[in-house]
C-alpha positions as CSV (number, residue, x, y, z in Angstrom):
1,X,6.6,30.7,-18.5
2,X,9.3,32.0,-20.7
3,X,10.6,35.6,-20.9
4,X,9.3,37.6,-23.8
5,X,12.4,39.7,-24.0
6,X,16.0,38.4,-24.1
7,X,19.3,40.2,-23.4
8,X,22.6,39.2,-21.9
9,X,22.9,39.0,-18.1
10,X,26.6,38.5,-17.5
11,X,27.6,42.1,-18.4
12,X,29.6,45.0,-17.0
13,X,28.0,47.7,-15.0
14,X,28.1,50.2,-17.9
15,X,26.5,47.6,-20.2
16,X,23.8,46.9,-17.6
17,X,23.1,50.6,-17.4
18,X,22.7,50.8,-21.1
19,X,20.3,47.8,-21.1
20,X,18.2,49.5,-18.4
21,X,18.1,52.8,-20.4
22,X,17.0,50.9,-23.5
23,X,14.2,49.0,-21.7
24,X,12.8,51.8,-19.5
25,X,10.7,53.3,-22.2
26,X,8.8,50.0,-22.6
27,X,7.5,50.1,-19.1
28,X,3.7,50.8,-18.9
29,X,2.2,52.5,-15.9
30,X,-1.5,52.2,-15.9
31,X,-4.4,51.0,-13.7
32,X,-4.3,47.3,-13.3
33,X,-6.9,45.7,-15.6
34,X,-8.1,42.8,-13.5
35,X,-8.3,42.1,-9.7
36,X,-5.3,39.8,-9.1
37,X,-6.2,36.4,-7.9
38,X,-3.1,34.2,-8.6
39,X,0.1,36.0,-7.8
40,X,3.8,35.2,-7.7
41,X,6.3,36.5,-5.1
42,X,10.0,36.1,-5.4
43,X,13.0,36.4,-3.1
44,X,16.7,35.6,-3.3
45,X,19.0,35.5,-0.2
46,X,22.7,35.2,-0.1
47,X,25.5,34.0,2.2
48,X,28.2,36.6,3.1
49,X,31.2,34.4,2.7
50,X,30.6,32.8,-0.8
51,X,28.8,33.4,-4.0
52,X,25.8,31.2,-3.3
53,X,22.3,32.4,-3.9
54,X,19.0,30.9,-2.7
55,X,16.1,31.7,-4.9
56,X,12.4,31.2,-4.1
57,X,9.3,31.7,-6.2
58,X,6.0,31.2,-4.5
59,X,2.6,31.2,-6.2
60,X,-0.4,32.1,-4.1
61,X,-4.1,32.5,-4.5
62,X,-5.6,35.6,-2.8
63,X,-8.8,34.8,-1.0
64,X,-11.2,37.8,-1.0
65,X,-14.3,38.6,1.2
66,X,-17.6,39.7,-0.4
67,X,-16.3,43.3,-0.5
68,X,-13.3,42.2,-2.6
69,X,-10.8,42.7,0.2
70,X,-8.0,40.2,0.7
71,X,-8.5,38.1,3.8
72,X,-6.1,35.2,3.3
73,X,-3.4,33.7,1.1
74,X,-3.5,30.1,-0.1
75,X,-0.2,28.6,-1.2
76,X,-0.4,27.0,-4.7
77,X,3.2,26.0,-5.2
78,X,6.8,26.9,-4.1
79,X,9.8,26.5,-6.3
80,X,13.4,26.9,-5.1
81,X,16.9,27.0,-6.7
82,X,20.4,27.2,-5.2
83,X,23.2,28.4,-7.4
84,X,26.3,30.6,-7.8
85,X,25.7,34.3,-8.2
86,X,28.4,36.0,-10.2
87,X,27.1,39.6,-10.7
88,X,28.3,41.9,-7.9
89,X,26.0,43.6,-5.4
90,X,25.7,47.1,-6.7
91,X,22.7,49.3,-5.7
92,X,20.5,49.9,-8.8
93,X,21.5,46.7,-10.5
94,X,19.8,44.1,-8.4
95,X,17.9,42.6,-11.3
96,X,21.1,41.6,-13.0
97,X,22.1,39.7,-9.9
98,X,18.7,38.0,-9.1
99,X,16.8,37.5,-12.4
100,X,19.2,34.9,-13.8
101,X,18.3,32.7,-10.8
102,X,14.6,33.5,-11.1
103,X,14.1,32.7,-14.8
104,X,14.5,28.9,-14.2
105,X,11.9,29.1,-11.5
106,X,9.4,30.9,-13.8
107,X,10.0,28.2,-16.4
108,X,8.5,25.7,-14.0
109,X,5.2,27.6,-13.9
110,X,2.6,26.3,-16.4
111,X,-0.4,28.5,-15.7
112,X,-0.5,32.2,-16.2
113,X,-0.3,34.4,-13.1
114,X,-1.9,37.8,-12.6
115,X,0.8,39.7,-10.8
116,X,4.4,39.5,-9.6
117,X,5.4,41.0,-6.3
118,X,9.1,41.5,-5.4
119,X,11.0,42.7,-2.3
120,X,12.6,45.6,-4.2
121,X,11.6,48.5,-6.3
122,X,9.8,49.1,-9.6
123,X,10.0,52.6,-11.1
124,X,11.4,54.0,-7.9
125,X,14.8,53.6,-9.4
126,X,17.3,56.0,-11.0
127,X,16.5,54.6,-14.5
128,X,13.0,53.5,-13.7
129,X,13.9,49.9,-14.1
130,X,14.2,48.2,-10.7
131,X,13.7,44.5,-10.2
132,X,9.9,44.6,-10.3
133,X,9.9,46.6,-13.5
134,X,12.5,44.4,-15.1
135,X,10.5,41.2,-14.2
136,X,7.2,42.7,-15.3
137,X,8.6,43.7,-18.6
138,X,10.3,40.3,-19.2
139,X,7.0,38.5,-18.6
140,X,4.7,41.2,-20.0
141,X,2.5,41.3,-16.9
142,X,1.7,43.5,-13.9
143,X,4.3,43.8,-11.2
144,X,4.9,45.7,-8.0
145,X,7.9,46.5,-5.9
146,X,7.6,46.5,-2.1
147,X,10.9,47.6,-0.6
148,X,11.8,47.9,3.1
149,X,14.1,50.8,2.4
150,X,14.3,53.7,0.0
151,X,16.6,53.6,-3.0
152,X,15.8,57.1,-4.3
153,X,13.4,59.9,-3.8
154,X,12.0,62.4,-1.3
155,X,8.9,62.2,0.9
156,X,7.3,63.4,4.0
157,X,6.8,61.0,6.8
158,X,3.4,59.3,6.6
159,X,1.0,59.1,9.6
160,X,1.6,56.5,12.3
161,X,-1.5,54.4,11.6
162,X,-1.8,51.4,9.4
163,X,-2.8,52.5,5.9
164,X,-1.4,56.0,6.2
165,X,0.9,57.0,3.3
166,X,2.7,59.8,1.6
167,X,4.0,60.3,-1.9
168,X,7.5,59.5,-3.1
169,X,9.0,61.9,-5.6
170,X,12.3,62.0,-7.5
171,X,13.2,65.1,-9.5
172,X,9.6,66.4,-9.2
173,X,8.2,63.1,-10.6
174,X,5.8,60.9,-8.6
175,X,7.4,57.5,-8.5
176,X,5.7,55.7,-5.7
177,X,4.2,55.7,-2.2
178,X,5.6,55.5,1.3
179,X,3.1,53.2,3.2
180,X,2.6,52.6,6.9
181,X,1.7,48.9,6.7
182,X,1.4,48.4,10.5
183,X,0.8,50.9,13.3
184,X,3.9,52.7,14.5
185,X,6.3,50.7,12.3
186,X,8.8,51.7,9.7
187,X,7.1,52.4,6.3
188,X,7.4,50.4,3.1
189,X,8.4,52.0,-0.2
190,X,5.9,50.9,-2.8
191,X,6.3,51.4,-6.5
192,X,4.6,49.9,-9.6
193,X,6.8,47.8,-11.8
194,X,4.8,47.4,-15.0
195,X,1.1,47.5,-16.1
196,X,0.1,48.8,-12.7
197,X,-0.6,52.3,-11.4
198,X,1.0,53.9,-8.3
199,X,-2.4,53.9,-6.5
200,X,-3.1,50.3,-7.4
201,X,0.3,49.2,-6.2
202,X,-0.2,50.8,-2.9
203,X,-3.7,49.4,-2.4
204,X,-2.7,45.9,-3.3
205,X,0.3,45.8,-1.0
206,X,-1.7,47.4,1.8
207,X,-4.4,44.8,1.4
208,X,-1.8,42.0,1.7
209,X,-0.2,43.2,4.9
210,X,-2.2,41.1,7.3
211,X,-0.4,41.0,10.6
212,X,3.2,42.0,9.8
213,X,5.0,45.0,8.4
214,X,6.0,43.1,5.2
215,X,3.2,41.9,2.9
216,X,2.3,38.2,3.3
217,X,3.6,36.9,0.0
218,X,7.0,38.5,0.4
219,X,7.2,37.4,4.1
220,X,6.6,33.8,3.2
221,X,9.1,33.5,0.3
222,X,11.7,35.4,2.4
223,X,11.3,32.9,5.2
224,X,11.7,30.0,2.8
225,X,14.8,31.4,1.2
226,X,16.4,31.9,4.6
227,X,15.5,28.4,5.7
228,X,17.1,27.1,2.5
229,X,20.2,29.0,3.1
230,X,20.4,27.9,6.7
231,X,19.9,24.2,5.7
232,X,22.6,24.4,3.1
233,X,25.0,26.0,5.6
234,X,24.5,23.2,8.1
235,X,25.3,20.6,5.4
236,X,28.5,22.3,4.3
């Protein structure tokens, strides 16, 4: 898979902001057109003492029951990449730090996928172009951001039971959902990235939270990226 949009990645923060503002109006928020079956989840982890990044892209098949509810996840393939990360960590500009490491991994995928899920935000972003939105736009496909913490927005605390949720607003605009993915745990902050509605993003992520707070595709690629980082550290 190759990006359908190209722009520079090694840019200054003001230049990155300008790119985000130029791209934001191309994001489409709409009900997802097909029930996702083949999905990709991505994660990049870092060491604290150098500029190394450990990127993982996992492709999974969602197994549904006869009521179209996800019941399991089958691993199709996992691709990894270790490399130097030059863009600084600045909240709101995660995509410029991570996507340059993810593009080579997407290039290794031959078959089309139905959905991209990221550990980050979609439109729940000051310029509506978080990592999920940026990736979804680059590859012209549905994408969802499932973040463990809030970047922006106001909300009321959802109920304590799994599946309870509240709405996330920013400047009176609805930008996502605050989802209780497990009984009595901290909520997740769910926002559509591209070609997906707020309701569909919440429903899909809730359905993929099987036993843990974090949805299963993100949990798996996160574990792999941490293993890769740990393995590399032991060698050095």
